[in-house]
C-alpha positions in Angstrom: 99.4 58.1 130.2 100.2 54.6 129.0 103.3 55.5 127.0 104.7 52.0 127.2 101.7 50.5 125.4 102.0 50.0 121.6 98.3 50.8 121.1 98.8 54.3 122.5 101.5 55.0 119.9 99.4 53.6 117.1 96.4 55.7 118.1 98.6 58.8 118.4 100.1 58.3 114.9 96.6 57.8 113.4 95.3 60.9 115.2 98.2 63.0 113.9 97.7 61.7 110.4 94.0 62.6 110.6 94.8 66.1 111.8 97.3 66.5 108.9 94.8 65.4 106.3 92.1 67.7 107.7 94.6 70.6 107.6 95.3 70.0 103.9 91.6 69.6 103.0 90.1 72.4 105.1 92.7 75.2 105.0 92.9 77.3 101.8 96.0 77.1 99.8 97.9 80.4 99.2 97.7 81.2 95.5 99.7 84.2 94.5 99.1 86.3 91.4 102.1 87.9 89.7 101.5 91.4 88.5 103.7 94.0 86.8 104.4 97.4 88.3 103.0 100.2 86.2 103.3 104.0 86.4 100.9 105.9 84.3 99.8 102.8 82.5 103.3 101.9 81.3 105.3 99.0 82.7 108.2 100.1 84.9 111.7 98.7 84.1 111.4 98.7 80.4 114.1 100.8 78.8 112.9 103.5 76.5 114.4 104.1 73.1 117.2 106.7 73.2 115.7 108.9 70.5 112.3 108.9 72.0 110.5 112.3 72.6 108.7 110.9 75.7 110.7 111.8 78.7 108.3 110.1 81.1 107.9 113.2 83.1 104.2 113.8 82.7 
């Protein structure tokens, strides 16, 4: 390997940059979707009113 040649290092940097660009273009990006946790169709974590008849035990 001609590691003392400047052209080797230029070609190596260009190759690594090309791989990096291809990785960005070709690999899918992770897109997360935030959802709320529900139990029985009602969101969890919401405090119920103190005088409510619904005990949440159905």
